[in-house]
C-alpha positions, 0 to 999 in steps of 0.5 A: 189172809196174807201169804205169810199168815196162810203159810204159817197156818198151813205149817201148823196144820201139817205139823199138828196132823203129823203129831196126831198120826202114827209116828214112831215114838222117840227112842226112849219110848216104845209102843206096846199092844193093849188088851182090854178085859171087861167084867161085871158083878151084876146081870143086865137082862134088859141090855144087849152088848156090842163092841165097836172096833173101827168100822166093825160092830160085834155082839158080845155076851157080858155077865158075871161068868162071861167077861169081854176081851178086846184084843189089841193085836192087829188093830190099825188106823181107825181100828185102833179105837174101840168102845163098848155099847149097850142097846135095850133088848128088842131095839133090833126089831125096828131094823130090817136086817142085822146089817142095818141094825149094826150100821145104826149102832156104829153111827150111834143112832139106835134109840136108847144106845149108851156107850162107855167113855173109856179109851179102849185104844189098842196101843200105849206108849211106855218106857223103852226099858219096860219088858212088856210087849202087851198090857192088859187093862181090866175094867169092871162095868159098875153101872149103865146110866142114860146120862153117864153111859156105860160106867167102867171102873179101872181095876187096880192093876199095873197101868201103862204110863204115857210119857209126858215127854212125847207131849212136850216134844210134839209141842216143841216141834209144832212151835219150831215149825211155826217159827221156822216157817215165819223166818223162811217167809220173812226172808223170802219176802225181802 
């Protein structure tokens, strides 16, 4: 690879990494905390449920009388991401300790483990004029399927709307970074 191409590729990677990082939203948007509430209408007697929040695995109860609440406050970095998993009852017997079992859950290595495919992130970007500081997203566990995983259906509640403006700004910033890096390299090589 020539130097200009290598430098341009590096500039793209740096900009893309910055866009994905926890940068502040533009002034017309703000971030709010997102809490998740998961309910079910059915019993799932053959399953044990766990939340995986960042590196932390926690056993939770889920039945028609006991919803799961995943709070968004205080979740940063990798802890922003979360998911609900279910493992067949008795799966823990194959592990020497609870710590080993939880580590296998975290890594998705427990036989029969299924997970939700819903984004249980702890923050959302909303319009700056939105008065809310916390949004609660509610889901109903409709089924557990070996292929589909844990199927969560969003309840009809007010959902945050991620602004497409943020995507456009990130794309424009990336394109401009590549153009300016190319111009700088072209002038430098003269």
